[in-house]
Structure formats: C-alpha cells, structure tokens
N, C-alpha and C positions, 0 to 999 in steps of 0.2 A: 845477407842476414841469415842467421841460424834459427830455425824454428824447432822447438822441442815437440816431439810427437808423443802424445799420451796413450797411443794405442798399444804400447809395449809395457804399460805399468800394471796391468791387472794381475799378472802372475807374480808380481813382486820384483821383477827384474828392473834393470836400469832403463830410463827413457833413452830413445835413440835420437841423437842430434840429426836434424834434417839437413844434411850436407853431403856433398860429394867429397870424398877424402881418399887419397891414394897414399897408402903407407908403403906398399911394395909395387913392383910391376905386377900386372895381371896376366896369368895367374901367379900368386905368391907361392912360397915354398909349401905352406900347409895345403893350399888348394892343389898344388901339383901332386902332393902325396895322395890326396883323395882321388885324383884323376888316374894315377897309376894303379891304385887299388880297384877303381872302376874297370879299367882295361883288363885287369886280371880276373874279375869276378862277375861282371855284368855283360850280358850279350851285346855284341857290337852293334846290333840293330837299334839299340836304345841310345840315341844320340843326345848331345847337350848343345845348347846355344852358346853359353859362356862358361869357361872351365874354372868355376869357383866352387868353394865349399861354404855354403850359406849357413850362418849360425844364428842370425836374427833378421827380422824384417818388420817394417811398419811405416805408416805414413807414405812416403814416396821413395824409401831406400831399402836396400838389402845390404847386410854387413857380412863379410866373409871371415873365415878363420884367421886370416892374416891381418885383420883390422881395417881392411878397405871398406869404405861406404860407397855404394854404387847406386846411382839414380835408376830407379826402376820404371822404364817406359813400356813394360810388357805385361805386368801383373799376372804372371803365370798363364799367359794367353787369355786374358780377359776374365780370369777367375777371381782374383782378389780385389774386386771393385770396392769393397768396404775396407780394404787394408789387410795386411798379412796377419795382424793380431788384434782385430777389432774387439774392443772391450765387451761389447754386447755378446759377440760370438763366443769369446773365451769364457765368459761367465756362464752362458747357457750350456756349453759343452761340458764344462767342469761339473756343473750341477747334475747333468744327465749321467756323466761318467760315474759319479758317486751313487747313482740310483741303480742303473743297469745299462749294459752296453748293447745287448742284443736279445731278442726272442724270436725273430723272424715274424714280420707282420702277418704273413699268411698262415702262421701257426697260432700265435698269441698276440693279438693286436694291441696297440697303444694309441693314445690320443694325439701325439705330435704328428703322426702320419696324416691323420684326418685333418688336423689343423692346417698342415701345409696344403693339402688338397683343397680345402675350403678357401685358403688365401689365393691359390693359383686360379681357382674358378672365379674369384672376385676380380683379380687384377688383369687377367688376359683379355684381349679385345673381344667385344661383343657382350650383349646382355641376355643371350639365350641361356637355357639350362645347360650346365656343363658337368663333366666328370673329369677326374685326374687319376693317373696311375704313376707311381714313383719307381725310378730305376737308379742305376749307379753312374752311368756315363752318357755322354751325348750320343754316342753310337748306339747304345742300348735303346735310348729314347727313339731314335730314328727307326731302328729295326722294328720296335713295337708299334710305332705309328703306321708303318707300312702293313704290318700284320693286321692291325685294327681296320685299316682302310680296305684291305682285301676281304676281311670277314664281313664287313658291312656291305660292300658293293657286289660281292660274289664275282669280282673280276680280278685279273692278275697283273696286268701291265702297270709299270710305274715309269713316269717321266722325270728325269733330272735335267740339269742345265749345264752348258759349257762352263768350265772353270769352277764347278761345284766342289765342295768338300763336305762330306757327311760322316766320315769315320774310317776306322781301319778293320772292322769286322768284315765277314765275307760279303754280306749284302751291301753294307755301306761303302766298301771298296768299289763295288760295282756302280754305285751311285756317284762316287767321287770321280772327278775328271782327270786329275793329274796322275801320270804314271809313276815317275820317280819323285820321292821315295815311297809313295803310298801303295802302289799296286804291282810294281815290277816283280815278276817271278812268283806272285802269290795266287795266280788263277788256277783253275777256272772260277769265274764268279757266278753269283746267282743269276738265273735267267730272268727274262721278261723285264729288263731294265733298258730304257731308251734315253737318248740324249738329244736335246734341241738347243737352238741358239739362245744366248742370253742378250739382254740389252747391255751393251758395254760402250757408253757414250764416247770414251776417248778413242776407241778403236773400230767403231762400226759406222764411221762417217757421219756422226750426228743424227742417226736414225731416231725418229721420235719414239716415245714409249709405245704409242698406239701401233705404229708401223712395225716396230720390233716384235710386239706381241702377236700381231697378225702373221708375221713370218714364222714364229714358233708354232702358233696354232695350226697354220697350214701344213707344216711338217708333221705335226701330230695326227691330223686328220687323214693325211695321205699315207703315212707310213705305219700308223698304229691303229687308228680308229677309236673314236670315243667309246664305242660299245665294248672295247676290250680294256679300257684304261681305268684302273682302280684309283690311282692317285697321281698328283703332281706335287713334287717337293722342291722347294726353293728357299734359299737364304735371302731374306729381304735386302740385306747388304752382304755380299759374299765375303767370307773370311779368308781362308787360306788361298782362295782364288785370286785375291788381290784387292780386297776392300772395294769391290766394284759396286757402285750405286746405280741401279737401273734408272733409265730416263723416266721422268714423271709420266704416270699413266700406264706404264708397263704392267705393274703388279695388279692394279684394279682390272685391267682388261683380261688378265689371266684368271682372276677370281671369277669374273662375270662368265667367262666361257665354262669354267668348271661347274658353276652353279647350273648353267643351262644344259649340261651334259652328264650330270650325275657322277662327277669326278670329285674325289675328296682333295681339297686344297690343303697341303701341309706346309706351314711356315717353319723352317728350321731356324729357330732363334737361339741356338746353343751359344753362339758367340755374341749375338746382337742384343740378347735379352738383359733384363734387370738394370735399366738405367744407362747402359753403356752408350747409347746413341743420343742421350738427352731426353728420352721418353722411356716409359716402362719397357716397351717393346718397339723394335724398328717398324713393325707393321703399322703402328699408330701414326707414323709420319705420313703415310699415304691413305690412312683411313680404311685399310682393308681389315676384314674379319676372317681369319683362317678357320677352316673346319677343325683342323688339329694344329696344335703348336707344340714344338719340342723345345725344352729348356734344359740347361745344365750350367756349366762354368760359373757365372756370377751368382748362382742361386744360393750358395751355402758357405760363403766366406772361405773356401778352400777345401771343404770336406766333400767327399764324393756323393753327389746326388744329381739326379736328372728327373725329368717328368715329361709325360704326354698329357696335354689338357685339350679338351675339345667338346664338341656338341654331344650332349648326353646320349642321343640315339645312336651316334656313331661309336662312341666309347663303349657303350654297352653291348655292341655286337659280338665282342669276344666272350665266350662262355666262361663259367666259373672255373678257375684254375688255369685259364688260358694266358693270364698275365701274372707277372710276379717274378720272384727269384729269392735266393737265400738272403742276400744282403740288401735287397731293394727297399728303400725307405728306412735305412738304419736309423734308430732313434737319435744317435748323436748328430747325424747329418740333418735330420729333421729339425731338431732344436736350433742347429746352426742356421738353417734356412729361415726359420722364423725370426731369429735375431738379426740376420742380414736384411730381411725385408723391413724389419723395424728400423734398422739403420738407414736404409734408402728413404723410408718415409719420414723419419723423425730428424735426421741429421742433414737434410737438404742435399743429398748426394745426386739426385737426378738433376737438380738445378746446377749443381757443381759440374756435372758432365757437360752441360751446355756451356758453362764458363770455360772449361778446359778446351772445348771445341773452338770457341772464339779465339783463344790464344793459339792453338795449333794451326788452324786454317789461316789466321791472319799472319802469323810469323812465317809459315811455309809458303804462302803465296807471295809474301815480300821477298823471300829467298828465290822463289821461282823467277821473279822479274830480273834477277841478276845472274841466273844460271840456267841456260837453255837446256841443260841435261835433265832438269826436272820437267818432264813432259806433262804431268798432271798432278794436281792436289785434290783429293776427294775424301769424302767421308761425312759422318755426322757425329756430333758430340765428342766423346772421348774415344772415338774410333775413326782415325784419320790416317791417310797414307799418302806417300809420294811415289810416283812411277818414274823410274829413271830410264832415259833413252839416249840413243845416239842423236844429237840435235840435227844432224844433216839428213837423216833418213827416218827418224821416229822409231827405229828398231829397238827392241828391248835391250838394255845393257845390264846383264846379270853380273858381269865382272865388276863394274863400278859399284853396284849395289853391295856386293860382298866386301869390297875394299872399305866402303863407308861404314858398314856395320862393324867390321873388324877394328877399324880405328876407334869408333865409339866405345866398343868393349874395352879396348886397351886404355881408354881414358876414363873408365868408370861410369859408362852410360850403357845400360842394357836396352838394346832395340831388337826387334824381330823383323825378319824378312818374310816375304810371301809372294804369291803370284804364280800363275801357270808358267811364266817365263823367268821366274826368279829375279825380277827386277823391281820389286816393290818393297819399300821400307814402311812398316806399319807402326803406328803409335797407339798403344793401349795402356796408358798410365792408370794406376789405381786412382779412384775418384777422391782419395784422401791426400793426393799430392798437392804441394803448395805451388803457386805461380812461379816463385823464385826457382825452385828445383826444375820445374817444367821448362822454363825459359833457358836455364843453364844447360839442360840436356839438349835442347834444340840448338844452342850455340855450338855444342860439341859436334853435333851432326853436321852443322854448317862448316865447321873446321875440317871435318872428314871429307866433305865434298871438295873444299878448296884444295886440300892436300892430295886428293886422289888423281 
C-alpha cells in the first residue's frame, strides 16, 4: 500500500509517496557526483552513513537526486522524530524567518527562547522549581551541565559510564568511552573525569540493577570519593554505546546515592528525549527525577537546539554571563522547538512511538528465534536495537553487522550501526513512519541477515 505523506506539502512542493523505490543502484550517478565533490571539498573526518544526495524527505522516506526513495530507519540519529518537513515546524520557521533571523538572546532577547524554557521546565521530570538554558548541540548541553554542577557543588570530579557517548568536544570526548572514531588522536582530554561500570544485562551475567549499581558506587567511593565528586552523568538508555537498557533498579539506586552524597545527577537525554522511547523522557520509565537533564536531537525538528534543564538552585549557581553563546537559542530553532513539542502533544507521536516499539520488538524477537546470531533485542519505543554475535561464543560480530547494514543500504533502507564493539544495528525511525514502511524495512534487514 502506498501512503501519501502530507508533511511535504506546506512549502507547495509535491507530496512524497510513502514507498521504497529503487530507480538506480545506490549510489546512483547524481549521488556519486556529490560524493566525488565531497571527497574533494570536505574534510575526510566528516563521514557519511549512506552515499546519497538527499533532495526531499518526509513521513518515513528520503528521496535522493537519482529518484530513489529510501526507507528512513535512522531519522538523522533520532533528530527528525516529527518528520523531515513537519508542517507545524515549516510554518513556524517560515514565519520567524520573515520576522528576523537573529539578535543573540544575551544581547536583545525575544519571547520564543523564554517560551521554550517554560515548556522544558513543565515537561521534564519532577515538579520542583526549574530553570533552563538553551544551547546549539548535545555536546554543548553536556559541557554546560558539567559547568553548572561544578559551580553549584564547588567540586570538580565527574563520573561517566562504560560505553557512554556524550559528544566530540574536549570535555565530552573525555566523558565518551569509545576510542575510534571519537577520541583517537585527539587528546589530551579534560581532567577529573572518571569511568565506572554500567549495567549491561546481556553481557554482565544478568547482574541485578541493584547489584550493578552497588558495584559502580563501590568503585566511586574507593577511587574518587563522594567528597570530590561534582556530578554523575548517564544516558538512561545508552545511544552510541549500543542502546543498552540498564537493569531495573539501577538508575534509581544511582539517583538515591547522589542525593545522599550531594552529587548532581545528570541525565543525558540527548538521544532518548522527546517521545523517542514512548515517554517524554527515558527517565520517566524508571520514575527517576534528574537534578539536571540535557536535551537536543528531537527537540526542534532538525534545527540546531539543545538545552540544560534542572533544579532552580543548581541552574542558578552559574553567575550572570557564565552561560550562553552567540547562536544559543536562535529564534528560528526556538519556534521550531515549540512547533515540534506541539506536534508531539497534539499529533499522538508519543503514543505512536509505543506502537512502533511494539512492531520493532515483536518482529525482531521473532527473527531472533530463527537466527542465533541475534544475541539480544533491546530498547524502548522507537529506540530499539539488535546485537549481533558469534552464536557459538557470544563474541561481538562487527563484520556481520557491517554486511547487513551495507545490504540494507543497497536495497534502499537506511539503518545505523553502533556499539562499543561495532556489532549493534539500531532502529530510530521517524515517529511519522507507517507500519507498512517499517515492516518492509525490517524485512530487508532480515534478507541481509539471511544473505550474509
């Protein structure tokens, strides 16, 4: 069945048929031209997942310059949850563009920045008094959360976790666990960053959440000392690290310890936030209330925006002028965020994430019963992954993962890989995708496994 997507109609362009369509091999000749130009003009450190030249997107597809229509199971790494051309976002940004593009909020402020802050204060976990500050990227949000925590506690040390990913700036590279491609050759990194074990149910022998937390806390107390620790930062579900969902009870135990020891608990919800997991935030699934929460990606329909939101007394620890930046909280990104939040609220997208999760987990678990190379299926909502392994040993199989992803790309299905061991295929479809497209994309992945 072909479903017509209305998200591409606001600007007057044609609607996009919601179908997988291969007109040429991928990449086609026009995409090859772009990739040749990229090689000549763009730094080689800027990689690409699939070598195509995108000219349109919406619903659950991307269309390239050769006319191929590709099923999008990546949504720009969880960015375009509301779709690539959501009509609410397009209309809001167009109106703002015609008014003004920039003043710098710290020079001449405007109401949309405050509107976004008020909305974040309302939506994030907890009913305590909150403040928000806006930035451009997830890494910026993480850096500023650590700054704020240090200012508040007057302490310096920060704890991150095995398999973590927090960004590519100097401090966030230090917080990130994986060496290649994120850290190799880029040091030295910021000091006073420490790493402790994560709850990884598939690979830690089924350790309970409480026991895994006790192990991490013991290491903190012995190697760092709570009296030196400003903040603990963790992704409630790890992203680049492999979509690892900690065992039940792990996160609450960490929060309880932080509360008892005057340590700021920071939830990095850059990838998990804004409906992605079937709740506004992944923290909601375990009922935890972070002191600070960082958001980005799905916040603004594809425009660059991020935020730190948290307890008012902690957020206000930074002095006047201590937070900000030239482009932070740009007015076009702010109105895009307000329109995106409206879409999540009014268009049933959080409920849609739950439905997508039901399809993903059901289909992938069924596939797992017939293919022992799928060691684990995990995730929540529209954030689900499979971990591929050698069935005889359980060892990570990165080569198989690469083959399956390459096959999917060649057949017009965009999937992303991740994981410390490079053996995880993650599924992050836009929340606007149809079940038909989602199931077809999974069928192509299954074909890739069969043919690998």
